[in-house]
The first five atom37 places (N, CA, C, CB, O) and aatype in JSON, in Angstrom:
{
  "aatype": [20, 20, 20, 20, 20, 20, 20, 20, 20, 20, 20, 20, 20, 20, 20, 20, 20, 20, 20, 20, 20, 20, 20, 20, 20, 20, 20, 20, 20, 20, 20, 20, 20, 20, 20, 20, 20, 20, 20, 20, 20, 20, 20, 20, 20],
  "atom_mask": [
    [1, 1, 1, 1, 1],
    [1, 1, 1, 1, 1],
    [1, 1, 1, 1, 1],
    [1, 1, 1, 1, 1],
    [1, 1, 1, 1, 1],
    [1, 1, 1, 1, 1],
    [1, 1, 1, 1, 1],
    [1, 1, 1, 1, 1],
    [1, 1, 1, 1, 1],
    [1, 1, 1, 1, 1],
    [1, 1, 1, 1, 1],
    [1, 1, 1, 1, 1],
    [1, 1, 1, 1, 1],
    [1, 1, 1, 1, 1],
    [1, 1, 1, 1, 1],
    [1, 1, 1, 1, 1],
    [1, 1, 1, 1, 1],
    [1, 1, 1, 1, 1],
    [1, 1, 1, 1, 1],
    [1, 1, 1, 1, 1],
    [1, 1, 1, 1, 1],
    [1, 1, 1, 1, 1],
    [1, 1, 1, 1, 1],
    [1, 1, 1, 1, 1],
    [1, 1, 1, 1, 1],
    [1, 1, 1, 1, 1],
    [1, 1, 1, 1, 1],
    [1, 1, 1, 1, 1],
    [1, 1, 1, 1, 1],
    [1, 1, 1, 1, 1],
    [1, 1, 1, 1, 1],
    [1, 1, 1, 1, 1],
    [1, 1, 1, 1, 1],
    [1, 1, 1, 1, 1],
    [1, 1, 1, 1, 1],
    [1, 1, 1, 1, 1],
    [1, 1, 1, 1, 1],
    [1, 1, 1, 1, 1],
    [1, 1, 1, 1, 1],
    [1, 1, 1, 1, 1],
    [1, 1, 1, 1, 1],
    [1, 1, 1, 1, 1],
    [1, 1, 1, 1, 1],
    [1, 1, 1, 1, 1],
    [1, 1, 1, 1, 1]
  ],
  "atom_positions": [
    [[0.82, -1.2, 0.0], [0.0, 0.0, 0.0], [0.86, 1.26, 0.0], [-0.93, 0.0, 1.2], [0.56, 2.21, -0.72]],
    [[1.93, 1.27, 0.8], [2.78, 2.46, 0.9], [3.35, 2.9, -0.44], [3.92, 2.19, 1.86], [3.27, 4.08, -0.76]],
    [[3.92, 1.98, -1.26], [4.47, 2.44, -2.55], [3.4, 3.08, -3.45], [5.11, 1.28, -3.28], [3.69, 4.04, -4.16]],
    [[2.2, 2.56, -3.41], [1.14, 3.13, -4.25], [0.8, 4.55, -3.8], [-0.12, 2.25, -4.2], [0.53, 5.42, -4.64]],
    [[0.81, 4.78, -2.51], [0.52, 6.12, -1.99], [1.64, 7.09, -2.38], [0.35, 6.09, -0.46], [1.38, 8.24, -2.74]],
    [[2.88, 6.62, -2.31], [4.02, 7.45, -2.69], [3.95, 7.81, -4.17], [5.35, 6.73, -2.37], [4.13, 8.96, -4.55]],
    [[3.67, 6.82, -5.02], [3.55, 7.08, -6.45], [2.48, 8.13, -6.72], [3.22, 5.78, -7.21], [2.71, 9.07, -7.48]],
    [[1.33, 7.96, -6.11], [0.23, 8.89, -6.34], [0.6, 10.29, -5.88], [-1.02, 8.41, -5.62], [0.36, 11.27, -6.59]],
    [[1.18, 10.39, -4.68], [1.53, 11.7, -4.13], [2.57, 12.41, -4.99], [2.06, 11.55, -2.7], [2.43, 13.6, -5.27]],
    [[3.6, 11.69, -5.41], [4.63, 12.3, -6.25], [4.07, 12.71, -7.61], [5.81, 11.34, -6.43], [4.4, 13.78, -8.13]],
    [[3.24, 11.86, -8.18], [2.64, 12.18, -9.49], [1.77, 13.44, -9.4], [1.8, 10.99, -10.01], [1.81, 14.28, -10.3]],
    [[0.99, 13.56, -8.34], [0.16, 14.74, -8.16], [1.0, 15.99, -7.91], [-0.81, 14.52, -7.0], [0.71, 17.05, -8.47]],
    [[2.03, 15.88, -7.09], [2.88, 17.04, -6.78], [3.67, 17.47, -8.01], [3.84, 16.7, -5.62], [3.97, 18.65, -8.17]],
    [[4.0, 16.52, -8.88], [4.74, 16.85, -10.1], [3.94, 17.77, -11.02], [5.1, 15.57, -10.84], [4.52, 18.45, -11.87]],
    [[2.64, 17.79, -10.87], [1.82, 18.68, -11.7], [2.07, 20.14, -11.36], [0.32, 18.36, -11.52], [1.93, 21.01, -12.22]],
    [[2.44, 20.43, -10.12], [2.67, 21.81, -9.7], [4.14, 22.14, -9.51], [1.93, 22.08, -8.43], [4.52, 23.31, -9.63]],
    [[4.97, 21.14, -9.22], [6.39, 21.41, -8.97], [7.23, 20.24, -9.48], [6.64, 21.64, -7.46], [7.79, 19.48, -8.68]],
    [[7.34, 20.08, -10.8], [8.05, 18.93, -11.35], [9.52, 18.89, -10.98], [7.91, 18.93, -12.84], [10.07, 17.81, -10.78]],
    [[10.17, 20.03, -10.89], [11.58, 20.07, -10.54], [11.86, 19.5, -9.17], [12.1, 21.47, -10.62], [12.86, 18.81, -8.96]],
    [[10.99, 19.79, -8.23], [11.16, 19.28, -6.87], [10.96, 17.78, -6.81], [10.19, 19.98, -5.92], [11.64, 17.09, -6.06]],
    [[10.04, 17.26, -7.59], [9.81, 15.81, -7.62], [11.03, 15.11, -8.2], [8.55, 15.47, -8.45], [11.46, 14.08, -7.67]],
    [[11.59, 15.64, -9.25], [12.8, 15.05, -9.83], [13.93, 15.09, -8.82], [13.21, 15.8, -11.13], [14.65, 14.1, -8.65]],
    [[14.11, 16.22, -8.14], [15.17, 16.34, -7.13], [14.96, 15.33, -6.0], [15.21, 17.76, -6.57], [15.91, 14.69, -5.56]],
    [[13.73, 15.19, -5.53], [13.42, 14.29, -4.43], [13.72, 12.83, -4.81], [11.95, 14.43, -4.02], [14.33, 12.1, -4.03]],
    [[13.28, 12.43, -6.0], [13.5, 11.05, -6.44], [15.0, 10.75, -6.53], [12.82, 10.8, -7.8], [15.45, 9.69, -6.11]],
    [[15.76, 11.69, -7.08], [17.21, 11.49, -7.2], [17.89, 11.51, -5.83], [17.82, 12.57, -8.1], [18.75, 10.67, -5.56]],
    [[17.51, 12.44, -4.97], [18.15, 12.58, -3.65], [17.88, 11.37, -2.76], [17.66, 13.84, -2.96], [18.76, 10.96, -2.0]],
    [[16.7, 10.81, -2.84], [16.34, 9.68, -1.99], [16.77, 8.34, -2.58], [14.85, 9.67, -1.75], [16.72, 7.31, -1.9]],
    [[17.19, 8.35, -3.84], [17.6, 7.11, -4.48], [16.46, 6.11, -4.61], [18.72, 6.48, -3.7], [16.66, 4.9, -4.5]],
    [[15.27, 6.61, -4.83], [14.09, 5.75, -4.94], [14.21, 4.92, -6.21], [12.77, 6.59, -4.93], [14.5, 5.44, -7.29]],
    [[13.98, 3.62, -6.08], [14.08, 2.71, -7.22], [12.77, 1.95, -7.4], [15.26, 1.74, -7.04], [11.86, 2.05, -6.58]],
    [[12.71, 1.2, -8.46], [11.53, 0.39, -8.74], [10.48, 1.18, -9.48], [10.96, -0.15, -7.45], [10.79, 2.16, -10.16]],
    [[9.24, 0.76, -9.36], [8.17, 1.41, -10.12], [7.8, 2.8, -9.61], [6.96, 0.54, -10.11], [7.22, 3.58, -10.36]],
    [[8.1, 3.12, -8.36], [7.68, 4.4, -7.8], [8.21, 5.61, -8.57], [8.14, 4.5, -6.38], [7.41, 6.47, -8.93]],
    [[9.52, 5.71, -8.85], [9.96, 6.89, -9.6], [9.45, 6.89, -11.03], [11.47, 6.95, -9.6], [9.16, 7.95, -11.59]],
    [[9.33, 5.73, -11.62], [8.81, 5.66, -12.99], [7.38, 6.2, -13.03], [8.85, 4.2, -13.52], [7.03, 6.97, -13.92]],
    [[6.57, 5.8, -12.07], [5.2, 6.3, -12.0], [5.15, 7.79, -11.66], [4.41, 5.5, -10.96], [4.34, 8.53, -12.22]],
    [[6.01, 8.21, -10.76], [6.01, 9.61, -10.34], [6.4, 10.54, -11.47], [6.96, 9.81, -9.16], [5.89, 11.65, -11.57]],
    [[7.3, 10.08, -12.34], [7.84, 10.93, -13.39], [7.21, 10.7, -14.76], [9.32, 10.73, -13.48], [7.59, 11.36, -15.73]],
    [[6.28, 9.79, -14.87], [5.8, 9.39, -16.19], [5.06, 10.49, -16.94], [4.91, 8.2, -16.06], [5.04, 10.46, -18.17]],
    [[4.46, 11.45, -16.27], [3.72, 12.51, -16.96], [4.53, 13.78, -17.16], [2.48, 12.83, -16.19], [4.0, 14.78, -17.65]],
    [[5.81, 13.76, -16.78], [6.65, 14.93, -16.94], [7.23, 14.97, -18.35], [7.77, 14.94, -15.9], [7.48, 13.92, -18.95]],
    [[7.45, 16.16, -18.87], [8.08, 16.25, -20.19], [9.51, 15.72, -20.13], [8.07, 17.71, -20.7], [10.21, 15.91, -19.14]],
    [[9.92, 15.07, -21.18], [11.29, 14.53, -21.26], [12.24, 15.67, -21.57], [11.4, 13.41, -22.35], [12.0, 16.48, -22.47]],
    [[13.33, 15.72, -20.79], [14.32, 16.78, -21.03], [15.68, 16.19, -21.25], [14.36, 17.78, -19.87], [16.65, 16.92, -21.47]]
  ]
}
């Protein structure tokens, strides 16, 4: 349940502050499906 909540929260926050979500994912070293889900709607740079 926890990973699903994290994915949802990061994906929602990325709509208003995508740079912070990218920084958070990199700083925490989050792996697996969570960062992929969190970043999937962000523009590719």
